[in-house]
N, C-alpha and C positions, 0 to 999 in steps of 0.2 A: 573182271577188268582181264583178265588173259585170255587169247583165245586160237582156240590149234590153228596154227598152215598145216603141217605133218606129223606126222609118230615121232613124236620126242623134242618136236619144236613150234612153242608158241612165239605170240607177242601183243604187249601193250600199249596203244595211243595216249597221246599225251595234245592236248592243245592249252596255249598258253596265248603270250604275246612278245616277241623280237624287235625292240627297236618302235617303236607300237606301231610293227608288222602282227596279225591272228594268225600264226602257225601252227602245226602238229608234229609233234614228232610221237618216231615209234623205235617202242624197246625191242629185239629180237632174244630171247629164252630160249637156249638147248638144254635141253638132259645131257651128256657124255654117259658114252657105252659104263662111266664109274658109276652112273644115279647120278651125281650131284652137277648143280648147277653151271653155267653159261652165260653170261648176263651181257649183252653187246648195247651200246648205248641207254643210257641207263635215263629213266623217265621221275617224273612227279610220285615218291614214295610213299604213299596211302597205306593206312594201317590194314585196308582192307588185300590192295594191292600185295603184302608182306604175307599177310594171312593163307593165301593165294600160290608164289611163290614156297611158301614155306612145306607144302602140301605139295608138291610136286617133285624135294631135293633138297639137299644139302645147297647154298650158295657157295657154289670152290671159289669163282671168278668173277669179276668185274673188269669191262675191257669199255676204255674210254679210247676209241679210233680212231679218231684225229682232230685237232689242237681245236676246235669250234661244238664238240661231243658230252662237255664233263659238266656242265651245272649243277647234276643235282649226287651225282657222284659221291659226295662228301656226306649225303644223308644216307647210303649204301653204307659206306661204309663202318660205320655210325650205327646200323644196324645189324649190319652183316663183319664185328670187329676180326675174323678171324679167315674173311676171304680176303684175294689178292688180286692186286689192283694191279689193274696192264693199262697205259698208258700209249697215246703218240707219241715221237721225238719230237724233241719241245716243247711239253705239252706240260714239261716238270716249272722250266720256269715261269711260262703261265702262272699254275697252280703249284706255288711253294707249301702252300697248303696241306697238298692232299700226302701224307707221310707213308713212305715206303713205297713209292710207284713204281713200279718196276716200268722200264722201258721198250713199246714191240721192239722186237726184230724185223727183215728182213726177212728170214726163214720163218715156220712154221716154228712153234712154239710146241715142248718137246709135251709140257702137261696134257696138250692138245690134237696131235698130233693124230690119232688112232679115230677121230672125229672129224677132226676141222684139211682141208687149205686152209692158206692163205698170202698176200703176196700185197707187200707192199707200193703201193702206188706214190710210182717216181717223178720230179718235174713237175712238184706243183706243193712248193713249200710250207705256205701259206698253213694250208691242211692239214699236211704227213697222214692222207688216211689211209690203212690195211683193209684190204678186202677178202673176206674171206668167202669160206665153198664148205657147206655140212652136202657130206656126200651119202652120206642115207640118207635123203632126200630129193637131191640133186637141187638142192635150196641155192642162191646165191645173195650174200649180204653183203649192200653198201650201204655208204653215208650220206656224203654228202656227194659223192661224185658224177652221179646218174638220182632222176629227181622225175618224180613224176605227181602234180599237184590235182589230186583229180577231187572229184563230187561240189559237194557244194560247198562255197568261199565265200569271205567278206568279201565286195565290191575292191579294197588294196590290195585283198591277198591274188584274188583272183588277176587283177592288175599283173599284180607283179608278177604272178607266174608262166602269161599270155608275153610278158615282154624280158621275161626271160628265157623263156623260149623252150619249155613245162608244162604247159596246159593241158596241150591235148596231146602229150605223145612222152614219152622216155625221152633225155634228152641230156646231155651234160650238158648242167646250167649257163646263161651266158659270161655269170658272177666268178663260176668254173673258168669258164676261159680263158675267161681278161688273165687270170690269176697263173695261166700254165707257165713256166718260166723256161721246159726243156719239154719240149712236143717230141721229141725219138723217144726221147726216155719214158714217156707218158706213152707213145705209142706201144711200146714191148711190153709194156705191163698188159696192157689192152689187149695187144695181142697175144698173151699167157694167162689170159683170164674167159677169153672164148677157147680156147683148145679147155677148158671145161665140159666135162655133160650136163650143162645145164640144163633144169625144166619148171625152173621156177625161178624170179627175182624180188626179194622183199628190199625194197627202202625206206630210205629215214619218211622222207618226203613224198608223196604216202599212200605210196599205191603194193601193192604184192599185185602182181602179172605170173598168170601161169595159163594164159597163152598165147603161143608164138615168144615165147619170151628169151633165146637164146639171140632169133631178129628182131625184136624189138631191141635185144643189147647191139648187138652188131652194125645197125644202124646207128644212137647213139653214140657210141664208139668209135667210126666209121671220122668222130671228126676230127681226133686225132692224125688222123689220116693224109689231110689234105693240107 
């Protein structure tokens, strides 16, 4: 189920239905310098997926990167009780059942600073998303901030993607645009992200962009400039 993206970084996709809409989501897995695993936006955990994770290393960190991507976190905590859970600011109020969750800070967590950069994307409090950059592979990891619904989709999913502006290209979906409360703060965060030496972009919904990644991102994030 896990597919290699670059050295020490993998992904797994999961298709499900949300509010009647067929969607897919992606978990990104990074093997840190200490050999342990960092899981971003967990998808449904099957026995096959667990076996593949266990073969890669010890699951040390589980990350719910915004207030929407938390559905399957409890299954991972049950499977990996020694793992440490980090969640978006405000998620603990939404999911009080996720015991021991530590809130992601605006600054990089010392536990993974050797391998990753991170920025809390301000100005969109409904999601409170944190964005990551994997230095060794030049990979930017996004959740809902930017999306590109590629490939074969159901009619309803394709229409939704078209209406929200994410069917034909990488873009900030219109749903995220409508929920932006502080555009100058968001613009500042976008400029900080663009300062990273990005070679590849991995988004939860649902593309991996290898070609002209930074140019695609710059075009997508230009919405915050207007």
